[in-house]
Structures are given as structure tokens and as C-alpha cells.
C-alpha positions as CSV (number, residue, x, y, z in Angstrom):
1,X,0.3,-0.1,0.3
2,X,2.8,2.5,0.3
3,X,4.5,2.0,-2.9
4,X,0.9,4.1,-4.0
5,X,2.3,7.0,-3.3
6,X,5.4,6.8,-4.9
7,X,5.3,9.4,-7.6
8,X,2.6,10.7,-5.4
9,X,4.3,12.0,-2.6
10,X,7.5,14.2,-2.2
11,X,10.0,11.2,-1.9
12,X,12.0,13.6,1.1
13,X,7.9,12.9,3.2
14,X,7.9,8.7,2.0
15,X,11.7,8.7,3.4
16,X,10.4,10.4,6.6
17,X,8.0,8.2,7.8
18,X,9.7,5.0,6.4
19,X,12.1,6.2,8.9
20,X,9.6,7.3,11.9
21,X,7.7,4.0,10.9
22,X,12.1,2.3,12.0
23,X,11.9,4.0,15.1
24,X,8.9,3.7,16.4
25,X,9.2,-0.2,15.1
26,X,6.8,-3.2,17.0
27,X,5.6,0.4,19.6
28,X,1.2,-0.2,19.2
29,X,-1.0,2.6,18.3
30,X,-4.5,2.0,19.1
31,X,-6.9,4.9,17.1
32,X,-10.6,4.3,19.4
33,X,-14.4,5.4,17.3
34,X,-17.8,5.3,17.7
35,X,-18.3,3.4,14.2
36,X,-16.7,1.9,11.9
37,X,-18.7,3.1,8.3
38,X,-19.9,6.6,7.7
39,X,-17.9,9.5,8.1
40,X,-14.6,11.1,7.5
41,X,-13.0,9.4,10.6
42,X,-14.2,6.1,9.5
43,X,-13.3,7.0,6.2
44,X,-9.4,8.5,7.2
45,X,-8.5,4.9,9.5
46,X,-9.2,3.0,7.2
47,X,-7.3,4.1,5.3
48,X,-4.3,4.7,8.5
49,X,-4.9,1.6,10.1
50,X,-3.1,-0.8,7.5
51,X,-0.7,2.1,6.1
52,X,1.1,2.1,9.6
53,X,0.9,-0.8,10.4
54,X,2.8,-1.6,6.3
55,X,5.5,1.2,8.7
56,X,5.8,-1.8,11.2
57,X,4.0,-0.1,13.9
58,X,1.7,-2.4,16.3
59,X,-1.4,-0.9,15.1
60,X,-5.5,-1.1,16.6
61,X,-8.4,0.0,15.5
62,X,-11.6,-0.3,17.7
63,X,-15.0,0.8,18.0
64,X,-17.2,1.8,20.4
65,X,-20.5,0.5,21.0
66,X,-24.0,2.0,22.6
67,X,-28.0,2.3,22.2
68,X,-30.1,4.7,20.8
69,X,-29.6,6.5,24.1
70,X,-26.1,7.2,23.9
71,X,-26.0,8.1,20.1
72,X,-28.7,10.4,20.8
73,X,-26.4,12.1,23.2
74,X,-23.4,11.8,21.4
75,X,-25.6,14.0,18.4
76,X,-26.1,16.4,21.1
77,X,-23.7,17.2,21.9
78,X,-21.9,17.5,18.5
79,X,-24.8,19.5,16.8
80,X,-24.1,21.8,20.6
81,X,-19.9,22.0,19.7
82,X,-21.0,23.4,17.0
83,X,-23.2,25.7,17.7
84,X,-26.0,24.5,17.6
85,X,-28.7,25.3,20.7
86,X,-28.8,21.6,22.6
87,X,-30.4,20.8,25.7
88,X,-27.1,18.6,27.8
89,X,-27.8,17.7,31.0
90,X,-26.6,16.4,33.1
91,X,-28.3,12.9,33.2
92,X,-27.1,12.9,29.7
93,X,-23.2,13.8,30.9
94,X,-23.7,11.2,33.4
95,X,-25.0,7.9,30.7
96,X,-22.3,8.7,28.8
97,X,-19.9,8.7,30.9
98,X,-21.3,5.1,32.4
99,X,-21.1,3.5,28.2
100,X,-18.0,5.0,28.2
101,X,-17.7,3.3,31.6
102,X,-18.9,0.0,30.4
103,X,-16.9,0.0,27.1
104,X,-13.2,0.5,28.6
105,X,-14.3,-2.8,30.6
106,X,-14.0,-4.3,27.3
107,X,-12.0,-3.0,25.2
108,X,-8.1,-3.9,26.0
109,X,-6.7,0.0,26.7
110,X,-2.7,-1.1,26.2
111,X,-0.5,0.4,24.3
112,X,1.6,3.4,23.6
113,X,0.1,5.4,21.9
114,X,-3.8,5.5,21.7
115,X,-5.3,8.2,20.0
116,X,-9.3,9.0,21.3
117,X,-11.4,10.9,17.7
118,X,-14.0,13.0,19.2
119,X,-16.5,13.5,22.2
120,X,-18.7,9.6,22.2
121,X,-15.8,8.0,23.6
122,X,-13.7,11.4,25.3
123,X,-14.7,9.7,29.1
124,X,-11.9,6.9,28.7
125,X,-9.3,8.6,29.1
126,X,-10.7,8.3,33.5
127,X,-9.7,4.6,32.4
128,X,-6.2,4.8,30.7
129,X,-4.1,3.2,31.3
130,X,-0.5,3.4,30.3
131,X,1.2,5.1,27.3
132,X,0.0,8.3,26.2
133,X,-3.1,9.4,25.7
134,X,-4.5,11.8,22.3
135,X,-7.8,13.2,22.0
136,X,-8.8,14.1,18.4
137,X,-10.9,16.8,17.4
138,X,-13.0,16.5,13.8
139,X,-15.4,18.9,14.3
140,X,-15.7,22.8,13.9
141,X,-15.4,24.3,17.4
142,X,-14.5,27.7,16.7
143,X,-17.9,28.7,19.1
144,X,-20.1,26.3,20.9
145,X,-21.8,26.1,23.2
146,X,-19.9,27.2,26.2
147,X,-22.1,25.1,29.1
148,X,-21.1,22.3,26.8
149,X,-17.3,22.4,26.0
150,X,-16.9,23.4,29.9
151,X,-18.5,19.5,30.6
152,X,-16.4,17.8,28.0
153,X,-13.4,19.6,28.7
154,X,-12.8,19.1,31.7
155,X,-12.0,14.8,30.0
156,X,-9.5,16.6,27.1
157,X,-8.0,17.9,29.6
158,X,-6.7,15.3,31.1
159,X,-4.7,14.4,27.7
160,X,-1.5,14.2,27.4
161,X,-2.4,16.1,23.8
162,X,-4.7,17.5,21.3
163,X,-5.5,18.3,17.8
164,X,-8.3,20.7,16.2
165,X,-8.3,19.9,12.5
166,X,-7.5,24.4,12.3
167,X,-6.1,26.9,13.9
168,X,-9.7,28.6,15.0
169,X,-11.1,25.5,15.9
170,X,-8.1,25.5,18.9
171,X,-9.3,25.9,22.3
172,X,-7.0,26.5,25.3
173,X,-6.3,24.5,27.9
174,X,-3.4,23.1,29.9
175,X,-1.9,20.1,27.5
176,X,-0.2,19.8,24.5
177,X,-1.8,21.1,20.8
178,X,-1.5,20.3,17.9
179,X,-3.4,21.7,14.2
180,X,-3.3,18.5,11.4
181,X,-5.4,20.0,9.1
182,X,-7.8,18.6,6.4
183,X,-6.3,16.3,3.8
184,X,-7.0,13.2,1.5
185,X,-6.4,11.1,0.2
186,X,-5.2,10.0,-3.4
187,X,-5.6,6.9,-4.2
188,X,-8.7,6.1,-2.2
189,X,-11.2,4.6,-3.5
190,X,-13.7,8.0,-4.1
191,X,-10.5,9.8,-5.3
192,X,-9.0,7.0,-7.8
193,X,-10.2,8.0,-11.7
194,X,-12.8,6.4,-13.6
195,X,-13.0,4.6,-16.4
196,X,-15.8,5.3,-18.8
197,X,-17.7,2.1,-18.3
198,X,-17.5,2.4,-14.3
199,X,-18.8,6.6,-15.1
200,X,-21.6,5.2,-17.7
201,X,-23.1,1.6,-15.4
202,X,-23.6,4.1,-12.4
203,X,-25.1,7.2,-14.3
204,X,-28.2,4.1,-15.4
205,X,-27.9,2.3,-12.6
206,X,-29.5,6.1,-10.8
207,X,-30.8,7.3,-13.9
208,X,-28.5,9.8,-14.0
209,X,-29.2,12.2,-17.3
210,X,-25.6,12.4,-19.3
211,X,-27.2,16.1,-21.6
212,X,-26.9,18.2,-19.0
213,X,-23.8,19.7,-16.9
214,X,-23.9,18.1,-13.2
215,X,-23.9,18.8,-9.4
216,X,-22.6,17.2,-7.3
217,X,-22.2,16.7,-2.9
218,X,-21.4,13.8,-1.4
219,X,-22.1,13.8,1.9
220,X,-23.8,12.9,4.7
221,X,-26.7,13.3,5.9
222,X,-26.6,15.7,8.3
223,X,-27.1,19.9,8.8
224,X,-23.4,20.5,9.4
225,X,-23.3,19.5,5.4
226,X,-25.7,22.0,5.1
227,X,-27.6,19.6,1.8
228,X,-30.9,23.2,1.6
229,X,-28.5,25.0,1.4
230,X,-26.1,23.9,-2.1
231,X,-30.5,22.8,-2.6
232,X,-31.2,26.9,-2.7
233,X,-27.7,27.6,-4.8
234,X,-28.5,24.9,-7.5
235,X,-31.7,26.6,-8.1
236,X,-29.7,29.9,-8.4
237,X,-27.9,28.3,-10.1
238,X,-30.2,26.4,-12.2
239,X,-31.7,30.3,-13.0
240,X,-28.9,31.1,-15.0
241,X,-27.6,27.0,-16.7
242,X,-30.0,24.1,-16.8
243,X,-28.2,22.0,-15.2
244,X,-28.7,19.1,-12.5
245,X,-27.8,18.4,-8.8
246,X,-27.2,15.4,-7.0
247,X,-27.5,14.6,-3.5
248,X,-24.8,11.0,-2.3
249,X,-24.7,10.0,1.1
250,X,-24.5,7.2,3.2
251,X,-26.1,6.5,6.5
252,X,-23.2,6.5,9.2
253,X,-24.3,3.9,12.9
254,X,-23.5,7.0,15.6
255,X,-25.4,9.5,13.9
256,X,-29.1,9.1,14.6
257,X,-29.8,12.6,13.0
258,X,-29.5,11.0,9.2
259,X,-33.1,9.4,8.9
260,X,-34.6,12.5,9.6
261,X,-32.4,14.7,7.5
262,X,-33.3,12.9,4.9
263,X,-36.5,13.6,4.7
264,X,-35.7,16.9,5.0
265,X,-33.7,16.8,1.9
266,X,-36.3,15.1,0.5
267,X,-38.9,17.3,1.5
268,X,-37.2,19.9,0.5
269,X,-36.7,18.6,-2.7
270,X,-40.4,18.9,-3.7
271,X,-39.8,16.1,-6.2
272,X,-37.9,18.4,-8.5
273,X,-36.6,16.6,-11.6
274,X,-33.4,17.5,-11.9
275,X,-32.4,16.8,-7.8
276,X,-31.4,13.3,-7.6
277,X,-31.2,11.9,-3.7
278,X,-29.6,8.8,-3.4
279,X,-29.2,7.3,0.0
280,X,-25.9,4.8,0.0
281,X,-24.5,1.6,1.6
282,X,-21.9,2.1,3.6
283,X,-19.1,2.0,1.2
284,X,-20.3,2.9,-1.9
285,X,-17.0,3.8,-3.4
286,X,-15.6,0.6,-3.5
């Protein structure tokens, strides 16, 4: 897999990664998030874990389990952190902690480095074993509901370091802070060049015409992806250019609002024959 990046990534970067791999050979590296399919974190880890292993590092990926109540709560937390008004009660926070406590009993948390992704498994820090623990926040924290952030940060401050996507999302905390900017994997299935046959078969499968330009958004059906805003923009563009809109996405097991947002999108599209709303199965890019 590592060889796929030869000719794409700078030689110096590939050499540096190999040197790091040699230095960290046989060290253990554990990633934990809340779903194996749907959403950006799962997509990142599906590619990252094999690459880390190829570099000689003992990488593992664990997923916490939770019921519908847990994911309803974590969705509220997620929304509030991204500035949407939500009420997160003390009872909800206790349940958030309790589900993580139960997961901690079932997960092997032993590793030289543990990287926890997003708020859902953040309380696992209370059950840390040996090693360095890092919390990575993949969401926009530029304007959080302060009370919710204050509560969550009780956990985040206990990590050895935290990672944010851009500087304006970073928060003042008494731990080391790092920025890892968004990026794409140029050799993933999503980003590879398609053959003419694959393009034609996909368009035929979903009955999408080829006689006009296509505006496409691929994402989860999430309000923060603003699918209704995309439809509004499409309707403005359509006044001046004859085109069609495709909104394509797949569900994530840790996002209970996905179906609600999908129905909102379908209703807002108002049966417009030039708007195609596609709910795809997980891993449809393969």
C-alpha cells in the first residue's frame, strides 16, 4: 500500500515516514472512535491503519458500542459544540460516561499511544492504562455552546495532547496542542480516476442523465453539511444554467439524525425532477 504513493507524495516525505516507522518499530498504536462505517473518521482510519502497520507499527482500531440513547446524546453534544442550541442535561452526561465505562471494561486499552477520536469516546481517558493518550477533535469548535464545551473539556484536559483541524478551532487547555489540517488520500477508492464504463454504469444505475452539467455533493445527510443550502444554491444556478443536482451519501451508525435530515432534504427538493437524492450503502465508493 505504501508504494502506491511513490510518484504522488514527495520522496522526502515518504523517506521521513519510513524513518519514523523504523524508529517506532513494534510500538503499539490504538485508535478508538464510534463507528466503522459512515463519516470521515471511519474513512480516514480504513486507510490509515494498514499504512501504519506497513511501516512496522502495531496499529489497532477499536470502536465503542452504544445504544440509541447514547448516540442521541452524543449527537446533541456534537450539535452543541458546533453552535446549534441543544439542551444537554446532567443525566445525559452521566449516561455518556456510563456507556464509556462499560466499553472500557470490554476494550483492550493497553498501547504505547492511544488516539481517541471526537467527543463520543472522550470519557475513556478516565480508564487509561499506560502510554500516551491523545484526543483528536474532527469538528468545528470555533463557536461552541460554552456550557457543553466546559463539561466535555473536563475530559479533554486529562489527555497528554489534543489535535484540532485548524487553528481557530483550538481551545485553551493545559495540554500540548497540535494542528492536523484536512487532507485527502489521492489513491483511495473515492479519489481514483474512473473508467468511462464505470461512469456510464453508475449513471445508468441511478438513472442520472448525461445531457446536462451535474452539481454533486457527497456527504452524510447532516445539517452541518448544509444540504438544504446546496439545494438553494442549485436553484439560483439553475436560473442561468440548465443543470442537475445530485446529493449522495450513506448512513453512519453513530448519527441518529441522518434519517431525519434525509427526509428533510427529500421534502425540500419537492419532487424536483432535476434533483437526485441518493442514499447509498456504506462503502459504495468501492
